[in-house]
TORPA-4810 file (N, C-alpha, C, O; in nm, 3 decimals):
<nodes>
NODE_1_-6.244_17.788_5.972_-6.111_17.841_5.947_-6.114_17.954_5.837_-6.182_17.947_5.735_X
NODE_2_-6.034_18.054_5.870_-6.020_18.151_5.776_-5.886_18.136_5.709_-5.821_18.035_5.736_X
NODE_3_-5.842_18.217_5.632_-5.696_18.231_5.590_-5.650_18.367_5.586_-5.589_18.408_5.487_X
NODE_4_-5.676_18.445_5.690_-5.617_18.582_5.732_-5.467_18.539_5.758_-5.434_18.432_5.810_X
NODE_5_-5.382_18.637_5.714_-5.236_18.619_5.711_-5.173_18.750_5.745_-5.231_18.857_5.731_X
NODE_6_-5.049_18.737_5.791_-4.952_18.857_5.806_-4.979_18.904_5.961_-5.012_18.829_6.053_X
NODE_7_-4.959_19.043_5.967_-4.962_19.107_6.099_-5.105_19.161_6.133_-5.184_19.182_6.041_X
NODE_8_-5.136_19.182_6.249_-5.269_19.256_6.288_-5.240_19.403_6.256_-5.127_19.449_6.274_X
NODE_9_-5.345_19.479_6.208_-5.307_19.621_6.178_-5.311_19.697_6.302_-5.402_19.678_6.383_X
NODE_10_-5.198_19.804_6.326_-5.199_19.867_6.436_-5.335_19.955_6.469_-5.373_19.995_6.579_X
NODE_11_-5.389_19.972_6.357_-5.527_20.055_6.383_-5.601_20.004_6.488_-5.669_20.082_6.554_X
NODE_12_-5.598_19.872_6.517_-5.685_19.802_6.610_-5.649_19.876_6.756_-5.735_19.863_6.842_X
NODE_13_-5.555_19.935_6.783_-5.505_20.000_6.905_-5.608_20.125_6.928_-5.623_20.166_7.043_X
NODE_14_-5.679_20.185_6.822_-5.765_20.297_6.829_-5.905_20.254_6.881_-5.987_20.335_6.925_X
NODE_15_-5.925_20.117_6.873_-6.066_20.067_6.910_-6.067_20.051_7.058_-6.063_19.937_7.106_X
NODE_16_-6.073_20.157_7.135_-6.075_20.146_7.280_-6.181_20.083_7.355_-6.167_20.042_7.470_X
NODE_17_-6.288_20.076_7.286_-6.414_20.013_7.349_-6.434_19.862_7.310_-6.532_19.795_7.342_X
NODE_18_-6.341_19.824_7.246_-6.325_19.659_7.191_-6.328_19.573_7.319_-6.246_19.589_7.409_X
NODE_19_-6.424_19.483_7.322_-6.426_19.392_7.435_-6.383_19.257_7.388_-6.321_19.188_7.470_X
NODE_20_-6.407_19.206_7.267_-6.371_19.081_7.235_-6.299_19.081_7.095_-6.346_19.138_6.996_X
NODE_21_-6.191_19.017_7.096_-6.096_19.001_6.968_-6.078_18.865_6.945_-6.001_18.805_7.021_X
NODE_22_-6.143_18.791_6.837_-6.135_18.647_6.830_-6.096_18.641_6.675_-6.170_18.668_6.581_X
NODE_23_-5.963_18.601_6.669_-5.901_18.575_6.539_-5.831_18.416_6.526_-5.735_18.387_6.455_X
NODE_24_-5.897_18.338_6.602_-5.831_18.210_6.608_-5.837_18.139_6.462_-5.907_18.185_6.371_X
NODE_25_-5.770_18.042_6.449_-5.765_17.945_6.331_-5.742_18.030_6.209_-5.832_18.033_6.125_X
NODE_26_-5.642_18.092_6.191_-5.598_18.154_6.089_-5.457_18.139_6.053_-5.400_18.043_6.105_X
NODE_27_-5.386_18.214_5.972_-5.236_18.202_5.919_-5.163_18.349_5.977_-5.071_18.403_5.916_X
NODE_28_-5.218_18.399_6.099_-5.153_18.532_6.154_-5.024_18.468_6.187_-5.007_18.350_6.218_X
NODE_29_-4.922_18.573_6.174_-4.794_18.517_6.214_-4.706_18.647_6.276_-4.759_18.750_6.317_X
NODE_30_-4.584_18.625_6.275_-4.492_18.710_6.320_-4.483_18.704_6.488_-4.493_18.596_6.546_X
NODE_31_-4.465_18.814_6.550_-4.465_18.817_6.704_-4.614_18.871_6.754_-4.688_18.928_6.674_X
NODE_32_-4.642_18.854_6.856_-4.765_18.888_6.920_-4.768_19.046_6.934_-4.684_19.096_7.009_X
NODE_33_-4.854_19.126_6.870_-4.860_19.252_6.880_-4.864_19.325_7.015_-4.959_19.304_7.090_X
NODE_34_-4.770_19.406_7.047_-4.759_19.474_7.180_-4.872_19.574_7.197_-4.915_19.599_7.310_X
NODE_35_-4.917_19.627_7.097_-5.020_19.734_7.095_-5.142_19.687_7.156_-5.213_19.772_7.210_X
NODE_36_-5.179_19.567_7.157_-5.293_19.506_7.208_-5.296_19.530_7.349_-5.403_19.514_7.408_X
NODE_37_-5.194_19.566_7.412_-5.191_19.606_7.569_-5.260_19.725_7.589_-5.295_19.751_7.704_X
NODE_38_-5.288_19.811_7.488_-5.363_19.942_7.517_-5.502_19.932_7.513_-5.569_20.030_7.546_X
NODE_39_-5.567_19.807_7.472_-5.701_19.778_7.468_-5.744_19.767_7.613_-5.744_19.652_7.658_X
NODE_40_-5.778_19.857_7.690_-5.811_19.852_7.822_-5.938_19.759_7.852_-5.940_19.684_7.950_X
NODE_41_-6.038_19.768_7.766_-6.169_19.706_7.786_-6.169_19.571_7.740_-6.274_19.508_7.746_X
NODE_42_-6.060_19.517_7.692_-6.081_19.384_7.611_-6.096_19.283_7.727_-6.019_19.286_7.822_X
NODE_43_-6.198_19.192_7.718_-6.234_19.096_7.799_-6.184_18.953_7.742_-6.127_18.873_7.816_X
NODE_44_-6.207_18.930_7.621_-6.159_18.794_7.552_-6.078_18.824_7.437_-6.110_18.904_7.349_X
NODE_45_-5.953_18.745_7.444_-5.864_18.758_7.340_-5.820_18.634_7.291_-5.739_18.568_7.356_X
NODE_46_-5.869_18.588_7.170_-5.845_18.445_7.111_-5.758_18.464_6.989_-5.803_18.508_6.884_X
NODE_47_-5.623_18.427_7.009_-5.538_18.427_6.888_-5.501_18.284_6.882_-5.391_18.264_6.830_X
NODE_48_-5.561_18.187_6.921_-5.502_18.048_6.916_-5.507_18.011_6.760_-5.571_18.072_6.675_X
NODE_49_-5.427_17.900_6.740_-5.435_17.816_6.617_-5.394_17.923_6.502_-5.467_17.939_6.405_X
NODE_50_-5.278_17.992_6.517_-5.214_18.088_6.431_-5.064_18.052_6.420_-5.030_17.940_6.459_X
NODE_51_-4.989_18.119_6.381_-4.845_18.097_6.353_-4.754_18.205_6.434_-4.652_18.256_6.388_X
NODE_52_-4.802_18.230_6.552_-4.723_18.343_6.627_-4.612_18.292_6.698_-4.620_18.181_6.751_X
NODE_53_-4.505_18.363_6.706_-4.362_18.307_6.756_-4.328_18.411_6.867_-4.382_18.520_6.883_X
NODE_54_-4.236_18.360_6.935_-4.178_18.467_7.049_-4.240_18.458_7.167_-4.298_18.353_7.195_X
NODE_55_-4.239_18.563_7.255_-4.286_18.555_7.376_-4.431_18.636_7.398_-4.469_18.702_7.301_X
NODE_56_-4.501_18.636_7.498_-4.616_18.714_7.519_-4.565_18.848_7.563_-4.480_18.860_7.651_X
NODE_57_-4.625_18.955_7.495_-4.548_19.091_7.532_-4.583_19.136_7.682_-4.694_19.113_7.730_X
NODE_58_-4.489_19.198_7.748_-4.502_19.254_7.887_-4.607_19.344_7.887_-4.673_19.357_7.990_X
NODE_59_-4.640_19.421_7.768_-4.743_19.526_7.753_-4.887_19.464_7.792_-4.971_19.535_7.847_X
NODE_60_-4.908_19.347_7.765_-5.034_19.280_7.796_-5.051_19.274_7.954_-5.162_19.235_7.988_X
NODE_61_-4.979_19.299_8.038_-4.995_19.304_8.174_-5.093_19.420_8.218_-5.147_19.418_8.328_X
NODE_62_-5.111_19.516_8.131_-5.224_19.604_8.151_-5.364_19.567_8.116_-5.450_19.652_8.138_X
NODE_63_-5.398_19.454_8.067_-5.512_19.405_8.030_-5.581_19.353_8.151_-5.611_19.234_8.149_X
NODE_64_-5.611_19.426_8.259_-5.667_19.385_8.365_-5.818_19.344_8.358_-5.875_19.278_8.445_X
NODE_65_-5.870_19.385_8.255_-6.024_19.345_8.251_-6.026_19.201_8.162_-6.135_19.153_8.132_X
NODE_66_-5.915_19.141_8.126_-5.912_19.031_8.029_-5.977_18.903_8.126_-5.936_18.885_8.241_X
NODE_67_-6.066_18.832_8.074_-6.126_18.718_8.140_-6.073_18.599_8.077_-6.052_18.498_8.144_X
NODE_68_-6.048_18.603_7.944_-6.016_18.484_7.876_-5.888_18.502_7.780_-5.886_18.606_7.714_X
NODE_69_-5.807_18.434_7.769_-5.675_18.448_7.684_-5.660_18.307_7.625_-5.632_18.213_7.699_X
NODE_70_-5.677_18.291_7.504_-5.643_18.172_7.444_-5.531_18.189_7.329_-5.554_18.246_7.222_X
NODE_71_-5.408_18.133_7.365_-5.298_18.139_7.274_-5.260_18.012_7.218_-5.178_18.010_7.126_X
NODE_72_-5.315_17.896_7.267_-5.273_17.777_7.227_-5.253_17.739_7.067_-5.306_17.807_6.979_X
NODE_73_-5.179_17.636_7.042_-5.138_17.601_6.904_-5.066_17.715_6.825_-5.108_17.746_6.713_X
NODE_74_-4.963_17.774_6.879_-4.886_17.861_6.806_-4.752_17.821_6.836_-4.735_17.708_6.881_X
NODE_75_-4.636_17.912_6.814_-4.505_17.876_6.836_-4.441_17.953_6.944_-4.326_17.996_6.940_X
NODE_76_-4.529_17.968_7.047_-4.476_18.079_7.153_-4.376_18.015_7.240_-4.378_17.895_7.268_X
NODE_77_-4.288_18.101_7.283_-4.182_18.035_7.375_-4.181_18.142_7.507_-4.253_18.241_7.520_X
NODE_78_-4.085_18.096_7.591_-4.042_18.192_7.709_-4.128_18.145_7.831_-4.220_18.062_7.830_X
NODE_79_-4.082_18.211_7.928_-4.149_18.188_8.080_-4.286_18.259_8.088_-4.288_18.375_8.046_X
NODE_80_-4.396_18.208_8.134_-4.524_18.258_8.146_-4.516_18.391_8.234_-4.568_18.497_8.199_X
NODE_81_-4.449_18.374_8.341_-4.443_18.490_8.444_-4.378_18.611_8.396_-4.376_18.711_8.468_X
NODE_82_-4.323_18.610_8.278_-4.256_18.731_8.224_-4.344_18.846_8.162_-4.308_18.962_8.142_X
NODE_83_-4.472_18.787_8.134_-4.564_18.902_8.078_-4.664_18.960_8.187_-4.755_19.034_8.149_X
NODE_84_-4.651_18.929_8.321_-4.713_18.995_8.427_-4.854_18.936_8.436_-4.952_19.008_8.458_X
NODE_85_-4.864_18.803_8.418_-4.985_18.721_8.443_-5.044_18.757_8.582_-5.166_18.747_8.590_X
NODE_86_-4.982_18.793_8.684_-5.038_18.826_8.806_-5.122_18.955_8.813_-5.202_18.979_8.903_X
NODE_87_-5.098_19.028_8.720_-5.182_19.156_8.695_-5.309_19.132_8.648_-5.398_19.210_8.679_X
NODE_88_-5.334_19.030_8.571_-5.471_18.991_8.509_-5.561_18.938_8.609_-5.585_18.818_8.612_X
NODE_89_-5.612_19.018_8.692_-5.694_18.983_8.820_-5.828_18.932_8.779_-5.894_18.878_8.868_X
NODE_90_-5.885_18.940_8.649_-6.004_18.892_8.614_-6.001_18.774_8.524_-6.102_18.717_8.483_X
NODE_91_-5.860_18.737_8.493_-5.845_18.618_8.422_-5.922_18.502_8.484_-5.917_18.471_8.603_X
NODE_92_-6.005_18.431_8.374_-6.058_18.306_8.437_-6.017_18.185_8.356_-6.012_18.071_8.401_X
NODE_93_-5.986_18.224_8.221_-5.942_18.110_8.126_-5.814_18.143_8.050_-5.802_18.243_7.979_X
NODE_94_-5.729_18.064_8.068_-5.591_18.069_8.008_-5.550_17.947_7.935_-5.527_17.843_7.997_X
NODE_95_-5.541_17.953_7.810_-5.502_17.825_7.729_-5.366_17.865_7.653_-5.352_17.955_7.570_X
NODE_96_-5.277_17.783_7.698_-5.147_17.809_7.638_-5.077_17.672_7.577_-4.959_17.665_7.544_X
NODE_97_-5.169_17.570_7.569_-5.110_17.431_7.539_-5.063_17.429_7.406_-5.113_17.515_7.334_X
NODE_98_-4.972_17.346_7.349_-4.932_17.322_7.227_-4.842_17.417_7.168_-4.836_17.420_7.045_X
NODE_99_-4.769_17.497_7.237_-4.672_17.586_7.192_-4.531_17.537_7.224_-4.522_17.423_7.271_X
NODE_100_-4.419_17.607_7.206_-4.272_17.560_7.216_-4.258_17.538_7.357_-4.150_17.498_7.403_X
</nodes>
């Protein structure tokens, strides 16, 4: 476990070749960043065990290369279908347990 806190820097959106973003088990909070939807090559996104609230951004529906999305153990709310889950055609692992 780390103790990273606050918001993710928007500069991450410039890392267009990024394939794995693993920041689980920190104290990251606020809402999930919409700009992550611009990371077209992202295959694995792990933001579980943080303090995120709100819904999963609709901009994430563009993450068609995403294979694994773990957002469990946050305080997320809202319907799953609202963020375009059907567009994530390569998704093989989806962990959303222990949210609101």
